[in-house]
C-alpha positions in Angstrom: 0.0 0.0 0.0 1.3 3.4 -1.0 0.8 6.9 0.4 1.1 10.1 -1.6 3.4 13.0 -0.5 4.6 16.1 -2.2 7.3 18.6 -1.5 6.6 22.1 -2.8 9.5 24.6 -3.1 9.4 28.2 -4.1 11.1 29.0 -7.4 12.2 32.4 -6.0 13.6 30.8 -2.8 14.5 27.1 -3.2 15.1 26.8 0.6 11.4 27.7 1.2 9.8 24.3 1.0 7.0 22.5 2.7 5.8 18.9 2.7 2.2 17.9 2.1 1.0 14.4 3.0 -2.2 12.9 1.7 -4.9 12.0 4.1 -7.0 9.9 1.7 -4.7 7.0 1.0 -3.4 4.3 1.0 -3.4 3.3 -2.7 -3.1 -0.2 -4.0 -1.1 0.8 -7.1 1.5 3.4 -8.1 -0.8 4.6 -10.9 -3.6 5.4 -8.4 -1.1 7.2 -6.1 0.2 9.3 -9.0 -3.3 10.3 -9.9 -3.8 11.5 -6.3 -0.5 13.4 -6.4 -1.8 15.3 -9.5 -4.9 16.2 -7.6 -2.9 17.4 -4.6 -0.6 19.5 -6.8 -3.7 21.2 -8.4 -5.2 21.9 -5.0 -2.0 23.3 -3.5 -1.3 25.4 -6.7 -4.7 27.0 -6.4 -4.0 27.9 -2.7 -0.6 29.4 -3.6 -2.0 31.6 -6.4 0.6 33.2 -8.7 3.6 32.3 -6.7 5.7 29.8 -8.8 6.7 26.5 -7.1 8.5 23.4 -8.1 6.9 20.1 -7.0 8.5 16.7 -6.2 6.5 13.7 -5.1 6.8 10.2 -3.9 4.4 7.3 -3.6 5.8 5.4 -0.6 4.9 3.1 2.2 3.7 4.9 5.3 6.3 6.5 7.5 9.0 7.1 4.9 10.2 10.7 4.5 9.8 12.6 1.2 
């Protein structure tokens, strides 16, 4: 079972990052997890507005760091 997590970093200040963990999972397949990551990035992007960010993600077993 996999859990989705993303790391969002500001393009203007690459040291300004924050981690977002999914609360809906776990997911049986990597494909399902990646779909959820896309949804999470859309939601976070809407909250951040026009501030550009770079996103990294992992689909991982529970308890592993991004």
